[in-house]
N, C-alpha and C positions, 0 to 999 in steps of 0.2 A: 795173361789170364784176364777173364772178364773181372775179377775181383780187384784188378789194378786200376781200372778206368776211373771209379769215383774218386779215389785219393789222387790221381793224376789231375783229373779235372779240378779238384779243389786246390791242389798245389798251384796249377796254372792260373787259376783265378786270383788266388792270394797273392802271387808275384806280380801279376800284371797290376793290380790295384796299388801295390806297394811302389812299383815303378811310376804309375801314373800320379800317384800322390805326390812323389818326389818332384815330378815335373810341375805339378800345380803349386807346390810350396817353394819352388826354387827361388831364392831371394835375388837372383840376377835379373836384369832386363830380359823380357820375352824376346827370344830371337827365332829364326827359322830352324837353326841347328838344336837349340836346347829345348824347343817346344814341339815343332812339327816333325823333325826327323827323330827325335827322342821318343814320341808316340809311335812312329813307325817301327822303331826298334823294340818296343815294349810288347809283351805278350807272347814270347817265342814258345814257351813251354805250352800255354793254352792252345795256340794255334796248331802245334804238332799234335797234342792229344785229340783236338778236335778233328783234324784231318783224318788220323788213323781210325778214330772210333766211328764217325758218321760214314766214312766210306766203306768200312768193313760192315757196319750194321746193315747198310743197303745191299752189300754184294754177298754177305755170307753171316748174316745175323743169327742170334739165338734168342731165347725167351729172356735170359739174363740181360742181354744187351738191350732188349726192347723195354725191360723194366727200367734200366738205367737211363735210356732215352726219356721215358715218362717222368722220371724224378729229376733229370738234369735240365729239362726244357725250360720251366719256370726259373731254375737258378742261373742258367746262362742269360736268359732275358734280363733278370735283375742285375746281373754283372754288367751287361751291356749298358743298361740304364745308369748304373752307378759311374760309369766313365762319362757317357754323353750328356748326363745331367748334373755333372760336377761343376758348379758355378765358377769356381776358381780356375779349373782347367779351361773351361770356354772362354774365360776373361783373358787367358794368355793366348789362346788361338784367335781371338778376336783382334788382340793388340797387335799380333804379327800381321794379321789379314789387313788392318787398317793402314799399314806402312808397306804394303806390298809393292807399290809403285816405286818405292825408293830402294828396294832391296836388290836389284840387279840380279835377279834369280834365272836360271835357265829355264826354258819352256816346261820341261818336265817337273822341276821343282815348283814353279809357280802354279801348275795345275794341281799338284800335290796340296799346296796350301790351299787353294781353292776349294779342293774337295773336302778337306777336313773341315773347313768353316762351313761348307754347304752340309755335310753330313751331321755336324752338330746342331745346326738350326733345325734341320729335318727332323732330328731325333728329340726336339722339344726344348733345346737349351735356353730359349728365350721365354719359356713359360713361366708363370708364377708358381711359387712352391705348391700351392694347393693343386693346380692342374699337373704338375710334375708328378704329385702323389697319384693322382688319377691315372695318368699315363703309365706310371710303372705298374699300377693294378691291371690296365687294359693289356699291356704287353705280356704280363705273366699269363693272364687268361687265354689270350690269343696262342703263346707258345705251348700251353697245356692242350688246347683244343686241337692244334696242328698235330701234337704228338698223339692224340687219341684218334684222330683221322687216319694218321699213318698205320697205326697198329691195327685198326679195323681193316683197312683195306688189304694189308698182307694177310691178316688172319682169314677174311672171307674168300679171298683169292685161293688159299690153300685149302679152304673148307668147301669151295664150289666146285670141285673136280667132277666130271660127268663119269659115272660108272656105267658101262655097257656090258651085258652079260652074254650077248650072242654075237658072235663074230659077223654072222650074216647081216647084221645092222650097219656093219662098217664098210659095206660094198662102196667101191669108188676109191679107198684108200690103197696105197701099194702095201706089198708084204713088209718092206722095211718099216713103213709108217705104223702098220699094225704092230709089228715087234716092238716099236718104242713104247706103244700104249700098254702092251703087256709088261714092258719093263717098269713103266710107270706105276702099274698096278701093283707089282711086287715092291716096289719102293714104298707104296702107301699101305703095304700089308694087306693088300687084297689079291692073292694070287689066283690065277684062273680067270680074273676079270680083264676088262680092258678100261684103262683110265684115260679120259682126255681132260688135261690140265687146262684151266682157264688163264690166259693172259690178260694184262691189265687194260688193254684197249676193248672197246665194244666188240670189234670184229675178231673173229677167231679162225685160224689157218684152216681148220678141218672143214669149214663151211663151204669151201671151194670145191671139194671133192666128194662129200659125202652124198650119196643118192637118196638115202633115207630121209625123206621130208621131216617126219616126226622127230627125228633125231636132230636134225638141223634146228627145228623150232626150239627143241628143249635146250640146246646149247645157247642159242640167241636170248631166250628168255631168262636163262640162269645169269649170263653175262649182263643183260640190262636190269636185272633185279638185284644185283649187288649193292649192298649198303642201303636198301630200302625195303627189306622184307619184314621188318620188324623183329628181327632176331638179335643175338648178342652183339653183332657187329654192325648194327644199323647206324648209319651216318647221317640220317637226316636232320636230327637235331643238332648234330655238330656243324654241319654246313650253315644252317640258319644261325646259330650262335656266332659262328666265325664272321659271317657277312655283316652281323650286327655290330659285333665288336670292333671290326676293321673300320666300318662306317663312323662309329663314335669315336674312334681314334683320329680319323681323318677330320672330322669336325673340330675335335680338340686342338688339333695342329694348324687349323684354319683353311682346310680344304674342302672343296664342294663335295668331293666323294674320295673313296679309297682309290679308284681308278684315276682320278685327277692327281692325287698324291704320287701314284706309281709312275704314271706316264711323263710327269714333269721332268724326269731325269733321263728320259730316253731320247731318241731321235725324233719321235712322232710329237712330243711335247704336250699335246692336248688331246683330250677325249674326242673333241669334234674331228680332229685329223683322222683318228682311228675309225669313227663312225662315217668319215667320208669315204675311206677305203672299202670298208665293209659294204657300204651302199653300192659302190662300183662293182662288187665281186659278187655279191649274194644273188642277184637276179640272173646273171648269165650262168652261174654255176647251177643253180636249181633248174633253170631252163634246159641245160644240157642233161642234167640228171634225169630229167623227165623224158627226154628224148631216149637216153639210154634204157629207161625202165620200159618205154614203149617197144623197143626192140626185143626186149627179154620177154615181154608179155606175148609178143607175137611167136616166139618159140614155144612158150608154155601152150598157147592155144594151138599151134601146129601139132604139139604132141598130145592134144585133148587132156591137158591137165586138169582143167576144170576149177581152177583157182586163180585168184588175184596175186601178183607178186607181192611178197613180203619181204621184210628186212633179212630174214633167214634164207631166202631163196637167192638174193642178189649175187653172192659170190659164185653160186653153182651156176646160175643161168648166164652170168657176164662170161664165163668161161665157155659156155656153148656158143655165145655170140661171137666171142674172139675166134674160136675154133673155126666157125663158119665164115668169118669174114677174112681172116688171115691164114687160114688153113693150118693152124697150130694152136695148141693150148700150153699152159704154164707148165704142165708136166713133161712136155718134151724138152723143156730148158734144164730141168734139175739135174739130169746126169752130166751137165757141162758145168755145173757151179758147186764143185766140191770145195768144202771150206777152206782147206790149207792152200789149195791152187788159187782160189779167189783172193786169199790174204796175200800170198807171196807174189804170184804173178799177176795180180791185178792191183791191189792196194798199195803194195810196196813198190811194184814196178812203176806205177804212175808216179807216185812220190819221187823215185829216183830219177825218172825222166824229167821232171819238173824242177826238182831241187837239188839233185845230185847226192842225196842222202842215202845210206846203206844200213843194213840190219843185220844183227847177229843174234841167234837165239841163245840165251843163257840158262843152262840147267843147274847152275851151281848156286843160284840165289832162293832163298826160301820163299814159299807162297803159301797163301792162306787157304787155298782149296786146290786138290791135285790137278784139276783141269786147266788151271790158270797157266798161261804161258808168258814168259818174260824175254824181251828183246833189248839189246843194246842198240842205241841209234847213233850213228856217226854222221858228222856233217860232211860237206862237200870236199873239204880239205882233209878229211880222215880223222878229225879230232872227235872225242865223245861229246854228244849233244844232250842225250837224254836216256831215260829208261822208259820202256813201254810195257804195260801189262795188258794182255788180252784175256779176257773172261767171257768165253763165249755162250756157256750152256745155261738153260732155266733149271732152277731147283727151288725147292720149298724156301730155302733160307735167303732167296735173293728177291728183291722187290721187282715188280714188273717193268717192262719197258727196256729202252736202251739208253746209255748215258755215258759221258766222259766225266772223270774228276781227275783232280791233281793231288796226288800224295804229298808232293812237294812242288811249290811254285818257284819259277825261275826268278832270281833277285841279284841285281848287281850290288846292292847294299850288303848282302849277307854272303855274296859268292856262291848261291845256290843254283844247281842244275835241275831242271824239271824231271819229277817223276810222274808219269801220266798213266791212267787206266782207262781202257775202253771196255764197257760191259754190255752185254747182249742177252736176250733170252731166247736163244735157239734151242728147239727141242733135241735133247741128246739122243742119238740112235742107239739101237741096241747094241751090245758088245760086238765089236768086229765089223759092224756096218758102217759105211762112210756117211759124213755128215753132208748131206745135199740140201742146198739152200734154194729158196725161191728167189725170184729177182728182186723183190722187196727187200729181202733179207741181205742180198748183195749190196742193194743201194744203202741200207743202213750201215752195213761195215764201211762204206766209203764215207758216209755222212760223219759217223762218230770219230773216225779216223781224221776228219776235217778238223773237229774239235781238237783232237790230239795234236795235229800240226799247229794250231793255235797256241797251245801251250808249250810245244817243244820249241817252236821258233822264237817264242818270246825273248826279247832283248831289250830289258828296261832296268832302271836302277830301283825303283820302289815296288815292293811287292804289292801294294794295292793296286797297281796297274797291271800286274803280270797276267799273261795269257788271255783267258776268257773273262777276265774282270773288265768287261765293257759294257756299254749300255745294253740293257735286256733286250731291247729290239734290235740290236746289231749282233748279238752273240751268235745267232743261228746263220748269219751271213757266210762266214768262212766255211762252216761245215756243210751248208747247202751248195756252195760253189764246188766244194770237193765231190759231191754226188755226180757232177756232169761226167766224170772220168769212168763211172761204172759202165756207161753206155757209149763211151768215145771208141769208135771202131778199132782203133790201134790197140787200146787196152783190152777190149773184149776178146780180140783175136789172140792176145797174149795169155788170157786166164781161162777163157771157155773152151775147155777141152774135156772129151769124155773120160769120166774118171776110171773106166775099165780099159779103154783102148788108147787113150791119150790123143785120140783124133780131135781136130778142132771142130768147133761148131760148124755145120755147113754154112757156106754163104747165103744161101736162100732162107735157112731158119735164122740167121743173125739178122739179115735184112727184114724179116718178118718181124722179129723182136724189136728192132729199131722203129718199124713203122706203127708199132702200137703204143708208142710211148704216150700218145695224147689219148689212147683208149681208157675208158672208164674214169676220166678225169672230172667229169660232172659229179660222179659219185664221191671221189677222193677229195675234191675240194669242198663239196657240200657238207661231207661229214666233219671235216676239220673246221668249217665256218660255223656250224652248229655248235661245236664245243666253244669257238671263240665267243659267239653270241651269249651263251651261258655265262661265261667268265665275265663279259663286259656288263650283262645284266645285273648279276649279283653284286658287282662292285661299283655301280653307279648310283645305288640306292642311298638314302638316308637311313639311319638305324631304325627309325620308326616306320620305314616303308618295307622292310624286309619281311616278306610273307613266311608263313610257317609250313605251307604245302609246297614241298620241292617239286614234285612231279607236275602239279598245275602250274606253277611259275615256269618251268622249262617250256611246257606245252604253249603258254601264252607268249613267251618269248619268241619262240619259233615262228608263231602265227603273226605277231607284231612285225616281224622283220621278213616275212614273206619265204620262210624256210621250213614251213610245215608239211614236209613231205615225208610220210611215214616210212616208205620203203628205204630211205637212207637215215639210219639212226645217227645221233652225235657219236663223235670218236671216243668220247667219255661222257657219261652222265655226271651229274654233279657229285653224287655219292661215292664216286671212285675216281674222281678228276683230281689225281694226286698232284699235278702240275701246279694247281692253283689253290688246293686246300690243304696240302701236307706241308707247305711252308710259304712265306711270303714271296719266294723268289719270282715265281711266274704269275702271281696273283695280278689280275688285271694286266697281264702281259702275255697271254697265250696267242695274242695277235701277232706276236713278234716273228713267228715263222712265216706267215704270209707277208708281213711287213718286210722281212729280210728278202723274201722270195722275188719282190719287185726288183730289189738290188741285184739279186742272183741272175734273173733273167737278163738284165742289162750286161752283167759280167760274162754270161754264156756267150752272148753275141760278141762281146769284146774278145774273148779268147778265140772264137770262131773266126772273127775278122783279122786277128793277129797271128795266125799260124797254128793254134792249138796248142798241142803237148809239147812244148819246147822249153828249154832251160831259161831262155831269155824271158819267156812269159812267166814262168814260175819264180824266177828271182826277182822279177818286177812285183809280182803279188805279194811275195814274202817281205819284199823291202818296204811297199807302201801300206800293207795291211797287217800281215801276220805277226811281224816282229814287234809292232808298236803297242800291242795290247790296248789298254785304256788311256795310254799316255798322251794321246792326241785325239781331239773330237772325231766321233765316228765318221761323220759325213765328210769330214776333211780327208780322212784316209779313203774313203770311197772315191771322192773327187780326184785325189792324187792317183789313183789306181786307173779310173775309167777315163779321166779327163773331162768329166761332165757330170751332171746330175741325173737322177733316175726318172724314168717314165714308165707307165703302167703298160703300155702297148706290148712291149716284149713279154710280159708275164701272160698277159691274155692269149698271145699267140702260142707261147711255150706250152699252156694247158689246153689249148684248142678252145678257149673260151671267146674268142673273137667273133665278129659276125658271121664268119665263114662257118663256124661251128666244127671245124676239122680237128 
């Protein structure tokens, strides 16, 4: 029950403070076991409560959970400060750290010691008492602002549904898609209408098919306007305050900016390194997007459209260009991408071929929502490996986007096996209709399962290093590597079968699909990079440099960086950019997807050059990358897998952004 969460949080916090106070006041000489391992063992109840609450709040939250989130955010921040700003506790950590060269620790244990010391220092353990007090206040304010941002994004997403009265306006959508809009209207107590629900990205799936330009414009303008309309869910002031408070905290901790603070513990290390990568990627991406736009404008002019291409036209006319160039459009693919077949004969099939793991659906375990499916995962030797939850469908109680989380992290210290969840926001079809996916949704299934593999294959001693607990700009690497199998011919042939007849996708259609993988990459890369530029711009400022006009700042940022091309909007505007403003996790770190993609493009070439989908390759990737979590430096893992360092050339070729432009 929701009423259990607050007392459970309070019990968990109280117990952890008692445990850590006992460590701090231990009269014995500080050792690795009685200080570092003891801290790693502390807080078990709080960790369990937090995992359950925050995962369920995002996947199937309600109004009461959102109230608890708002109330608990500053309290949890204060609890964290009570640990990391405890002078006596830090003194013991420092004492063990100072003698690290004489302790004969195994590599994972030494890394754990170094991580605890680093985390204490970065959390402000060396500050004066006055500065610690200011830091506590800033952390509490930031936590509260992040909670406000989260609540506003979800509330406005649910309040921004597009209501259509006349079915004729929906020309271009299939009968099953229209039926799902009718079902959404019933669920929102608007029977007889058609409801198009907004997802959290700027782009909306219906834009690719709707023939009615006015409706497309209405959808795009609604999407872009979220959080900035002056209504009850306006996030503009929240964004500004978050940027200022984060900048002030970074200065207090001795950093040039919040971005400098965040990037220090990744593989990029410096803001300059991130800027250098963006400088190499923005010009060719925008240039290709402009070539793509010219192709679409030519179609509009041939049809005597009488208008200039706008953001709400892009998806619709890119499909026309795709159809003309490759003699097929996305709608031809959908009958071959039925959800369960993609999951079982695609995602699970590729995992079995690579790693030898198998899956058995469990119907005897309780779930938090009827649509959630549960699988027990068995290792290559038949032993139980993990529990996997698959939560596919969009609903008002779920936040936007797709993500993986861990309800239980693997740990040798506690003997825990992983419980992993993959979450999506696929529109649920009308009752009795099949769930047919776009190829983007197929790719996302493989992507999130890649995160799941990272969690399920984790084989470390300390939970701090388990699964996806790696450098922020490395966490997307394993998941993006797993995306490659979505388009691998052997895998596609196994899952891409007509949902009515069972016939495989025709070879010519498969070849056309594979040939279009570089199609529209100017748009895809530019919309992503514009979001990265927003993130970097907000978080490289000093507190007194943060402007109050969000829209003007975004426009100036795009112009400054050569990305001011209006037909391609950012994947997220700041006011609904949950990755970077709903928590600190991805703030000043959204670049990690493209940073990881440099590694991914190298890795795709490695797999292709070593025989592709084989057990030997899968076992090598598992042993060098997936099983180690954060227990070894990320770039060391990459080097052990590929045998060398990353280069940007494969990424440019992979996305068709090299000089050939193909």
